[in-house]
C-alpha positions as a Python dict, from the first residue, in 0.01 Angstrom:
ca = {
    (1, 'M'): (0, 0, 0),
    (2, 'W'): (-58, 101, -362),
    (3, 'V'): (-30, -263, -468),
    (4, 'A'): (-237, -394, -176),
    (5, 'G'): (-510, -135, -221),
    (6, 'A'): (-526, -170, -599),
    (7, 'A'): (-531, -551, -576),
    (8, 'S'): (-817, -543, -325),
    (9, 'L'): (-1010, -298, -542),
    (10, 'G'): (-954, -525, -842),
    (11, 'A'): (-1071, -837, -658),
    (12, 'G'): (-1376, -652, -529),
    (13, 'A'): (-1459, -526, -878),
    (14, 'V'): (-1442, -878, -1023),
    (15, 'H'): (-1664, -1009, -744),
    (16, 'A'): (-1910, -726, -813),
    (17, 'A'): (-1914, -804, -1185),
    (18, 'A'): (-1987, -1169, -1109),
    (19, 'I'): (-2292, -1095, -892),
    (20, 'G'): (-2539, -1066, -1178),
    (21, 'A'): (-2394, -1373, -1346),
    (22, 'H'): (-2492, -1581, -1042),
    (23, 'A'): (-2844, -1444, -999),
    (24, 'E'): (-2987, -1794, -1000),
    (25, 'H'): (-2806, -1867, -671),
    (26, 'P'): (-2913, -1612, -403),
    (27, 'Q'): (-2659, -1736, -149),
    (28, 'V'): (-2375, -1688, -395),
    (29, 'V'): (-2506, -1339, -474),
    (30, 'K'): (-2504, -1249, -103),
    (31, 'T'): (-2156, -1394, -54),
    (32, 'F'): (-2011, -1210, -355),
    (33, 'T'): (-2185, -888, -249),
    (34, 'V'): (-2028, -902, 97),
    (35, 'L'): (-1686, -979, -48),
    (36, 'A'): (-1714, -706, -311),
    (37, 'V'): (-1817, -442, -58),
    (38, 'A'): (-1545, -547, 190),
    (39, 'Q'): (-1267, -558, -68),
    (40, 'L'): (-1369, -236, -242),
    (41, 'A'): (-1412, -47, 85),
    (42, 'W'): (-1084, -171, 229),
    (43, 'G'): (-892, -98, -91),
    (44, 'A'): (-1027, 257, -112),
    (45, 'V'): (-958, 344, 251),
    (46, 'A'): (-617, 177, 246),
    (47, 'L'): (-503, 405, -37),
    (48, 'V'): (-592, 725, 145),
    (49, 'R'): (-571, 651, 519),
    (50, 'P'): (-354, 347, 588),
    (51, 'S'): (-298, 230, 944),
    (52, 'R'): (-159, -80, 1111),
    (53, 'R'): (-506, -187, 1223),
    (54, 'L'): (-645, -134, 875),
    (55, 'L'): (-358, -332, 723),
    (56, 'A'): (-433, -625, 953),
    (57, 'A'): (-798, -610, 848),
    (58, 'G'): (-691, -624, 484),
    (59, 'V'): (-489, -938, 549),
    (60, 'A'): (-794, -1097, 715),
    (61, 'V'): (-1051, -994, 451),
    (62, 'N'): (-852, -1088, 146),
    (63, 'G'): (-698, -1393, 312),
    (64, 'A'): (-1049, -1521, 386),
    (65, 'A'): (-1143, -1467, 19),
    (66, 'V'): (-846, -1679, -91),
    (67, 'V'): (-932, -1957, 155),
    (68, 'G'): (-1292, -1957, 28),
    (69, 'W'): (-1173, -1980, -332),
    (70, 'V'): (-946, -2275, -252),
    (71, 'L'): (-1236, -2456, -87),
    (72, 'A'): (-1467, -2382, -380),
    (73, 'K'): (-1214, -2526, -625),
    (74, 'T'): (-1123, -2835, -426),
    (75, 'S'): (-1410, -2964, -215),
    (76, 'G'): (-1685, -2707, -268),
    (77, 'I'): (-1854, -2505, 6),
    (78, 'G'): (-2144, -2718, 121),
    (79, 'F'): (-2337, -2447, 305),
    (80, 'I'): (-2353, -2211, 5),
    (81, 'D'): (-2603, -2314, -263),
    (82, 'G'): (-2426, -2284, -598),
    (83, 'L'): (-2079, -2347, -455),
    (84, 'E'): (-2148, -2684, -295),
    (85, 'T'): (-1950, -2871, -560),
    (86, 'S'): (-1602, -2795, -688),
    (87, 'E'): (-1550, -2631, -1029),
    (88, 'P'): (-1248, -2594, -1259),
    (89, 'T'): (-1058, -2268, -1232),
    (90, 'Q'): (-1146, -2007, -1493),
    (91, 'W'): (-982, -1676, -1574),
    (92, 'A'): (-1218, -1455, -1373),
    (93, 'D'): (-1214, -1649, -1046),
    (94, 'G'): (-845, -1739, -1076),
    (95, 'L'): (-752, -1374, -1127),
    (96, 'C'): (-983, -1269, -844),
    (97, 'A'): (-812, -1511, -606),
    (98, 'A'): (-466, -1399, -721),
    (99, 'L'): (-556, -1034, -659),
    (100, 'A'): (-693, -1113, -314),
    (101, 'A'): (-374, -1304, -233),
    (102, 'A'): (-163, -1012, -355),
    (103, 'A'): (-366, -771, -141),
    (104, 'A'): (-317, -987, 168),
    (105, 'V'): (56, -1039, 108),
    (106, 'F'): (135, -676, 31),
    (107, 'A'): (-76, -556, 323),
    (108, 'A'): (134, -782, 546),
    (109, 'V'): (450, -644, 388),
    (110, 'A'): (323, -292, 454),
    (111, 'V'): (269, -378, 821),
    (112, 'V'): (631, -487, 846),
    (113, 'G'): (745, -173, 666),
    (114, 'A'): (545, 48, 901),
    (115, 'L'): (738, -95, 1197),
    (116, 'R'): (1078, 1, 1056),
    (117, 'S'): (1256, 327, 1132),
    (118, 'T'): (1300, 576, 851),
    (119, 'S'): (1638, 701, 729),
    (120, 'P'): (1729, 932, 435),
    (121, 'D'): (1840, 626, 235),
    (122, 'A'): (1521, 446, 328),
    (123, 'A'): (1317, 746, 220),
    (124, 'S'): (1494, 753, -117),
    (125, 'S'): (1435, 381, -162),
    (126, 'G'): (1077, 430, -53),
    (127, 'R'): (1016, 684, -331),
    (128, 'A'): (1152, 441, -592),
    (129, 'L'): (939, 165, -445),
    (130, 'Q'): (634, 391, -455),
    (131, 'R'): (686, 463, -824),
    (132, 'A'): (718, 90, -895),
    (133, 'S'): (408, 23, -687),
    (134, 'I'): (203, 278, -881),
    (135, 'G'): (308, 108, -1203),
    (136, 'A'): (208, -228, -1061),
    (137, 'A'): (-128, -82, -956),
    (138, 'A'): (-190, 31, -1315),
    (139, 'V'): (-121, -321, -1442),
    (140, 'I'): (-357, -460, -1179),
    (141, 'A'): (-627, -221, -1298),
    (142, 'L'): (-596, -347, -1655),
    (143, 'L'): (-604, -710, -1545),
    (144, 'S'): (-910, -638, -1332),
    (145, 'L'): (-1098, -510, -1636),
    (146, 'T'): (-1038, -839, -1817),
    (147, 'G'): (-1152, -1028, -1508),
    (148, 'M'): (-1471, -821, -1482),
    (149, 'N'): (-1545, -889, -1847),
    (150, 'S'): (-1486, -1261, -1809),
    (151, 'A'): (-1692, -1280, -1489),
    (152, 'A'): (-2008, -1198, -1687),
    (153, 'S'): (-1966, -1522, -1883),
    (154, 'H'): (-1852, -1744, -1599),
    (155, 'H'): (-1923, -2110, -1681),
    (156, 'H'): (-2076, -2340, -1422),
    (157, 'E'): (-1977, -2701, -1456),
    (158, 'G'): (-2289, -2896, -1526),
    (159, 'E'): (-2536, -2619, -1596),
    (160, 'G'): (-2622, -2363, -1856),
    (161, 'H'): (-2462, -2295, -2189),
    (162, 'S'): (-2160, -2092, -2287),
    (163, 'H'): (-2143, -1763, -2490),
    (164, 'G'): (-1814, -1873, -2567),
    (165, 'D'): (-1558, -2121, -2482),
    (166, 'T'): (-1317, -1826, -2451),
    (167, 'A'): (-1514, -1793, -2150),
    (168, 'V'): (-1748, -1834, -2278),
    (169, 'A'): (-1777, -2034, -2499),
    (170, 'A'): (-1465, -2018, -2515),
    (171, 'D'): (-1194, -2140, -2295),
    (172, 'G'): (-976, -2260, -2580),
    (173, 'H'): (-917, -2586, -2394),
    (174, 'A'): (-895, -2923, -2564),
    (175, 'H'): (-1190, -3150, -2494),
    (176, 'S'): (-1166, -3525, -2530),
    (177, 'H'): (-1428, -3701, -2741),
    (178, 'D'): (-1609, -3941, -2510),
    (179, 'T'): (-1961, -4042, -2410),
    (180, 'T'): (-2007, -3792, -2128),
    (181, 'G'): (-2253, -3506, -2141),
    (182, 'A'): (-2213, -3142, -2051),
    (183, 'D'): (-2253, -3216, -1681),
    (184, 'G'): (-1999, -3498, -1685),
    (185, 'A'): (-2264, -3769, -1665),
    (186, 'D'): (-2229, -4074, -1883),
    (187, 'M'): (-2461, -4059, -2183),
    (188, 'A'): (-2616, -4385, -2072),
    (189, 'D'): (-2784, -4178, -1799),
    (190, 'M'): (-2912, -3915, -2044),
    (191, 'P'): (-3252, -4005, -2195),
    (192, 'G'): (-3234, -4034, -2571),
    (193, 'M'): (-2859, -3973, -2584),
    (194, 'T'): (-2733, -4325, -2531),
    (195, 'P'): (-2513, -4433, -2824),
    (196, 'S'): (-2672, -4710, -3027),
    (197, 'A'): (-2503, -5012, -3178),
    (198, 'V'): (-2388, -4794, -3471),
    (199, 'A'): (-2099, -4588, -3342),
    (200, 'P'): (-2160, -4213, -3388),
    (201, 'V'): (-1894, -4001, -3555),
    (202, 'P'): (-1786, -3649, -3457),
    (203, 'Y'): (-1948, -3366, -3649),
    (204, 'D'): (-1702, -3231, -3905),
    (205, 'P'): (-1833, -2954, -4134),
    (206, 'A'): (-1580, -3057, -4399),
    (207, 'K'): (-1718, -3411, -4422),
    (208, 'P'): (-2057, -3561, -4510),
    (209, 'I'): (-2307, -3494, -4232),
    (210, 'D'): (-2377, -3805, -4026),
    (211, 'L'): (-2578, -3760, -3706),
    (212, 'G'): (-2659, -4126, -3659),
    (213, 'G'): (-2567, -4354, -3373),
    (214, 'V'): (-2793, -4203, -3105),
    (215, 'S'): (-3083, -4411, -2976),
    (216, 'G'): (-3425, -4255, -2942),
    (217, 'V'): (-3384, -4055, -3265),
    (218, 'T'): (-3605, -4165, -3556),
    (219, 'P'): (-3475, -4176, -3914),
    (220, 'E'): (-3705, -3883, -3998),
    (221, 'Q'): (-3564, -3674, -3712),
    (222, 'Q'): (-3209, -3758, -3810),
    (223, 'A'): (-3279, -3663, -4172),
    (224, 'R'): (-3436, -3329, -4075),
    (225, 'A'): (-3144, -3246, -3849),
    (226, 'E'): (-2885, -3339, -4113),
    (227, 'N'): (-3068, -3142, -4383),
    (228, 'L'): (-3081, -2828, -4167),
    (229, 'V'): (-2710, -2853, -4092),
    (230, 'A'): (-2624, -2917, -4458),
    (231, 'V'): (-2822, -2624, -4597),
    (232, 'T'): (-2687, -2394, -4325),
    (233, 'L'): (-2330, -2494, -4410),
    (234, 'V'): (-2388, -2405, -4774),
    (235, 'K'): (-2575, -2077, -4735),
    (236, 'L'): (-2465, -1914, -4409),
    (237, 'P'): (-2116, -1811, -4533),
    (238, 'Q'): (-2285, -1536, -4740),
    (239, 'F'): (-2297, -1345, -4410),
    (240, 'A'): (-1932, -1405, -4314),
    (241, 'D'): (-1812, -1052, -4398),
    (242, 'V'): (-1897, -857, -4084),
    (243, 'T'): (-1843, -524, -4264),
    (244, 'T'): (-2148, -588, -4485),
    (245, 'L'): (-2393, -680, -4210),
    (246, 'E'): (-2525, -332, -4134),
    (247, 'A'): (-2630, -293, -4498),
    (248, 'K'): (-2808, -629, -4473),
    (249, 'G'): (-3003, -518, -4167),
    (250, 'Y'): (-2798, -693, -3898),
    (251, 'H'): (-2700, -505, -3584),
    (252, 'S'): (-2468, -615, -3306),
    (253, 'I'): (-2621, -649, -2960),
    (254, 'Q'): (-2275, -563, -2822),
    (255, 'D'): (-2215, -887, -2632),
    (256, 'G'): (-1869, -951, -2775),
    (257, 'G'): (-1719, -944, -2428),
    (258, 'T'): (-1851, -1297, -2378),
    (259, 'G'): (-1627, -1427, -2656),
    (260, 'H'): (-1912, -1449, -2906),
    (261, 'E'): (-2092, -1154, -3061),
    (262, 'H'): (-2450, -1178, -3189),
    (263, 'Y'): (-2581, -978, -3483),
    (264, 'V'): (-2960, -967, -3506),
    (265, 'N'): (-3184, -867, -3796),
    (266, 'W'): (-3489, -752, -3602),
    (267, 'S'): (-3698, -728, -3919),
    (268, 'F'): (-3662, -1105, -3972),
    (269, 'I'): (-3838, -1183, -3645),
    (270, 'N'): (-4206, -1263, -3714),
    (271, 'D'): (-4155, -1234, -4091),
    (272, 'G'): (-4324, -1566, -4170),
    (273, 'R'): (-3995, -1744, -4235),
    (274, 'Q'): (-3845, -2000, -4000),
    (275, 'L'): (-3519, -2197, -4014),
    (276, 'D'): (-3428, -2014, -4335),
    (277, 'P'): (-3048, -1991, -4391),
    (278, 'D'): (-3106, -1715, -4646),
    (279, 'A'): (-3268, -1505, -4373),
    (280, 'P'): (-3135, -1618, -4033),
    (281, 'E'): (-3264, -1404, -3751),
    (282, 'S'): (-2925, -1394, -3577),
    (283, 'L'): (-2561, -1461, -3661),
    (284, 'V'): (-2293, -1562, -3412),
    (285, 'F'): (-1930, -1449, -3453),
    (286, 'E'): (-1633, -1565, -3249),
    (287, 'M'): (-1306, -1378, -3208),
    (288, 'I'): (-1057, -1611, -3379),
    (289, 'G'): (-707, -1502, -3467),
    (290, 'G'): (-782, -1140, -3390),
    (291, 'K'): (-1087, -1118, -3616),
    (292, 'K'): (-1457, -1197, -3602),
    (293, 'T'): (-1531, -1534, -3756),
    (294, 'L'): (-1882, -1654, -3838),
    (295, 'V'): (-1941, -1977, -3645),
    (296, 'S'): (-2316, -2027, -3608),
    (297, 'A'): (-2665, -1931, -3711),
    (298, 'M'): (-2918, -1868, -3437),
    (299, 'Y'): (-3263, -1933, -3579),
    (300, 'M'): (-3566, -1794, -3395),
    (301, 'A'): (-3918, -1932, -3391),
    (302, 'E'): (-4210, -1722, -3506),
    (303, 'G'): (-4363, -1489, -3247),
    (304, 'G'): (-4621, -1638, -3017),
    (305, 'V'): (-4457, -1980, -3022),
    (306, 'D'): (-4329, -2101, -2686),
    (307, 'L'): (-4099, -2388, -2592),
    (308, 'D'): (-4398, -2624, -2570),
    (309, 'H'): (-4489, -2567, -2936),
    (310, 'V'): (-4160, -2534, -3123),
    (311, 'P'): (-4121, -2755, -3431),
    (312, 'D'): (-3955, -3091, -3383),
    (313, 'I'): (-3638, -3095, -3590),
    (314, 'G'): (-3412, -3370, -3467),
    (315, 'G'): (-3575, -3501, -3153),
    (316, 'K'): (-3305, -3554, -2891),
    (317, 'L'): (-3040, -3422, -3129),
    (318, 'T'): (-3178, -3068, -3115),
    (319, 'Q'): (-3285, -2841, -2832),
    (320, 'W'): (-3456, -2504, -2838),
    (321, 'H'): (-3392, -2244, -2568),
    (322, 'I'): (-3502, -1896, -2468),
    (323, 'H'): (-3346, -1591, -2306),
    (324, 'D'): (-3569, -1456, -2031),
    (325, 'N'): (-3304, -1292, -1814),
    (326, 'L'): (-3145, -1046, -2055),
    (327, 'C'): (-3189, -671, -2020),
    (328, 'Y'): (-3155, -441, -2320),
    (329, 'S'): (-3086, -73, -2369),
    (330, 'Q'): (-3360, 171, -2458),
    (331, 'A'): (-3183, 243, -2788),
    (332, 'D'): (-3305, 126, -3127),
    (333, 'P'): (-3171, -120, -3230),
    (334, 'P'): (-3140, -255, -2876),
    (335, 'R'): (-2820, -378, -2721),
    (336, 'V'): (-2763, -616, -2429),
    (337, 'A'): (-2713, -406, -2117),
    (338, 'G'): (-2708, -669, -1842),
    (339, 'L'): (-2898, -943, -1666),
    (340, 'T'): (-3209, -939, -1452),
    (341, 'D'): (-3181, -955, -1076),
    (342, 'G'): (-3296, -1243, -858),
    (343, 'S'): (-3656, -1123, -891),
    (344, 'G'): (-3643, -1111, -1269),
    (345, 'N'): (-3630, -732, -1291),
    (346, 'C'): (-3402, -524, -1512),
    (347, 'P'): (-3192, -235, -1376),
    (348, 'P'): (-3332, 118, -1423),
    (349, 'G'): (-3286, 246, -1776),
    (350, 'T'): (-3296, -103, -1929),
    (351, 'R'): (-3579, -329, -2042),
    (352, 'K'): (-3687, -674, -2146),
    (353, 'L'): (-3802, -731, -2503),
    (354, 'G'): (-4144, -881, -2435),
    (355, 'N'): (-4205, -1253, -2428),
    (356, 'P'): (-3889, -1456, -2495),
    (357, 'V'): (-3866, -1614, -2841),
    (358, 'P'): (-3740, -1976, -2868),
    (359, 'M'): (-3422, -2014, -3068),
    (360, 'I'): (-3182, -2284, -3181),
    (361, 'H'): (-2818, -2277, -3294),
    (362, 'V'): (-2669, -2449, -3596),
    (363, 'W'): (-2289, -2445, -3595),
    (364, 'I'): (-2088, -2432, -3915),
    (365, 'T'): (-1769, -2501, -3719),
    (366, 'A'): (-1687, -2806, -3510),
    (367, 'H'): (-1814, -2789, -3152),
    (368, 'R'): (-1760, -3023, -2859),
    (369, 'C'): (-2138, -3052, -2813),
    (370, 'G'): (-2224, -3115, -3177),
    (371, 'P'): (-2381, -2899, -3450),
    (372, 'F'): (-2681, -2790, -3240),
    (373, 'A'): (-2486, -2699, -2926),
    (374, 'A'): (-2651, -2435, -2715),
    (375, 'L'): (-2399, -2185, -2588),
    (376, 'E'): (-2285, -2243, -2233),
    (377, 'G'): (-2252, -1985, -1961),
    (378, 'V'): (-2461, -1752, -1755),
    (379, 'G'): (-2699, -1530, -1948),
    (380, 'A'): (-2691, -1771, -2240),
    (381, 'G'): (-3045, -1903, -2215),
    (382, 'Q'): (-3288, -2142, -2053),
    (383, 'V'): (-3433, -2467, -2181),
    (384, 'K'): (-3784, -2604, -2140),
    (385, 'A'): (-3890, -2671, -1782),
    (386, 'G'): (-3803, -3026, -1689),
    (387, 'E'): (-3525, -3053, -1945),
    (388, 'T'): (-3152, -3037, -1887),
    (389, 'T'): (-2912, -2866, -2123),
    (390, 'Q'): (-2803, -3124, -2377),
    (391, 'C'): (-2451, -3176, -2496),
    (392, 'D'): (-2438, -3408, -2795),
    (393, 'S'): (-2086, -3526, -2722),
    (394, 'A'): (-2163, -3831, -2937),
    (395, 'H'): (-2115, -3597, -3234),
    (396, 'G'): (-1890, -3349, -3054),
    (397, 'A'): (-1552, -3246, -3188),
    (398, 'H'): (-1237, -3348, -3005),
    (399, 'T'): (-1148, -2982, -2957),
    (400, 'H'): (-1330, -2650, -2974),
}
């Protein structure tokens, strides 16, 4: 029962953590809310007042969660908007399903155990089993924390960006270099991203910058894009030492749990400078090899500029985005404290930071979606209405 209850609590906690990350899909939010409440409630009661009827309910609740997960990963669940198409398994949902399966299996085992007679030897064995079960429950609790953290950066196939391919951006998987976009569509179906007669080459920071080979991009746009990448590559490494950032006015917004951590210099916003690698508004660090590694600049437009009036850098090669669903703490400097709900409101004690400011990334490391890749994942930003999130796989690295 310790294992079954702890596993159900863990699965419910991961489902609860994923609710805000799916705010754009109300039906998914409702489904995850019901599952979270059911799994958390069953796990809590099972630990303190187990009964045969309760055990059977646990098998049903968590078994149903596993069946739903299998459907979502194979054929999709057509009647739930947001889960109608299948998605690859990620750490958060895979762990959640495994915990639900463990809860169902161990609840069934507990039912069988409850039907057996008790002897002194059985009691002695039972105490040893209880100690082992408590240890297993502690391991489950630790795994659940990692699942809750990962759930906040859950990546939807075909939409959004990623704050890390560890999730977030950041799954650590190898990606083949082909002509498909972020949503799996062939680039021939993506306006302005169809390869031209000149074959494009993957973006490699160690080699001369060549962003050619994409139709719909003028020579002037290509030159501006290449120049911005080149100057960023040269000058951004001055900010690579994370221990010096506080003295330079940069403060973490504490979003490292996504796999990428942003440091923002709030004094550089609305300072009259734009796309300046000597004064980037934000720096992006990725956890690589156990340390924070500078991987990207995140330039912000001047205040008052919206997505309809951002400067044209590289045409279809570049894409600005905003963050209008992030909630920050009341502290100064602010830190990310969560996401808005389905109505666009922040939880009590948190706030939005006024009108969202357009921003654009320039990567100084290879990325599967090219040097201007927007980060994938929930909470990572929104593009201009009518646009889809671009993935310049024409210049994308083979791996990221």
